[in-house]
C-alpha positions, 0 to 999 in steps of 0.5 A: 546725848553726843551728835554723830554724824558719821559711823563705822562699828567693825568686828575685827577677829584675827589669829590671837584676838577678836576685838569691836572696833567703833570709829565716828565723827562728831559734829564737829567734824572730829573723829573719836575711836573706842575699841571694846568699848574704851578708848585706846591707847596712842596707836593701837587701833593700828595694833589690831587691824592693818590696811594697805589702800590704794588710789587713782589719785595716788599716780601723783605720788610718783610725778610730782613734789618730793614731800609726797613721795616721802609720804607715800615711804613714810606712811609704808614703813608705818605700816610694819613699824606702828612706833615709827610714827611716832619717830615722824613726831617727835623729828618734826617737833624738833624740827619745827623748834630748830627753825624758830631757834635758827630764825631768831637766834644768830650765834654759834650754840645749837641747842637742837641739832643733837636730837635733830641728827639722833632721829634723823639718822633714826628714820633714814636707817628705818626707811633704807632698810626699807627700800631693801626691803621693798626692791628686792621683792620687785626682784622676785616679781620680776623673777617669777614673770609676775611683771615684765619690767623692772621696777625699782625704788631709789633712795639717797646713796647713805652708807648705813653704817656712818650716817649720823657722821655724815650728817654732823658733815653735813651740819658743818659745811650748811651751819652758816648758811643755815642760820642766814636763812633761818630753816634746817636744810638738811635731813630727812625731811628734805630727801626724795625718793624716785621710782624706776622702771628699766632703770627711769625715772617713771615720771619722764617715761611711762603712760599712765597705765604704766604708772598705775600698774606700778603703784599697784604692784607697790602696794603688792610688795607691801603686802609680801613685806608685812606678811613676812615680818606678822603672823597675820595679814592686813585687809586690802581696799583698791578703789578704782583699781582697773582703769587705764590698764590694759585687759592683760595687765587687769587680768595679771594684776587681778591672779596674783592678787586672788592667789592670795589669803588676805580680805580684799575690797576691790571698786572697778568699772569692769568686772574681771572675767574668770573670778575663782575665788569665793567672793561677793559681788555688788553693783551700784547703778543709778544710786542704787545697791544690789547684790550681782 
C-alpha cells in the first residue's frame, strides 16, 4: 500500500460537469492526481478547475529580476490558454538543445533556428494579445473609478504582423556573437515586462501599499479576462490580502471583489467590515481553529 504524506479530496462542480478530484504526495514527495479515480491526460486538471492565486511574496515579481515578471505573465496566459504551457515547454526544450549546439559547434549551420523562431513567434504573439486585453481592463477600471491611478503593463514594441521577420533579422545580427558566447541571446526568454502606475515604473516610485494594490487589481483583471473567454468562473485564493493596505484601499478592493459571483477564499489578520455577502468565517488563534 502506498504511503501518503499529504492528501486533498475535492468535489468540483460547474455549469457542465461534476468531478471528484484527488491530489496527494507520496513518501518521495511526488505529486499524484486522480480525476474520478483515473489518472488524467496532461493539462486536463486545468480544464476542470482554475484558480487565481495571490500571495504577498509575489510583490517581488514587480521589483526583482525579469524572469519573475515573465513567469507571472506566462502563468496568467496559461490560465486562459491551457495549451500555452506546452508552447513554453517546447520552447524551453528547443532553447536547451540550441544552446548545447552553440556551445559545441562553431560552424555556420544552425539546425535549431527555424524551430526557435517558430515558437518564439507563437509565445510573443500570445503575450502581446494578453497584455492588450489586461490594459483594456485596467482602462475600464479607471473609467469606472474602481481605481484612482492609471495602471499599465508594458512589453517590447513588436509589430505583431512582422514578428517572424524581426526575429530572423535579430538572428543575423547576433549570429556570430551567439557562437562566441555559446548560448541564445534573443527570444521570449530574455524579454521583460514593466508594470506602471501613471506612466512610471512601479519599482521606482511606488510604496509597498501601492505595489500590493496594483498586484491585487492585476489579479482582479485576470479574473475579468477569464470570465470573458470562459463560460465559468475561476476560484480566487488570496492570502494575507489586507496587510500594508490603508483602510480606504482595503475596503475599496474588498467591495469590488465581493460584488462578483465566483468562489473566494481569503486569509487576513484584519476582517473587513460590512460584509454584505453570504460567507463562512473562520478564525485561527493560538493554534485553534474556530467558526465565527
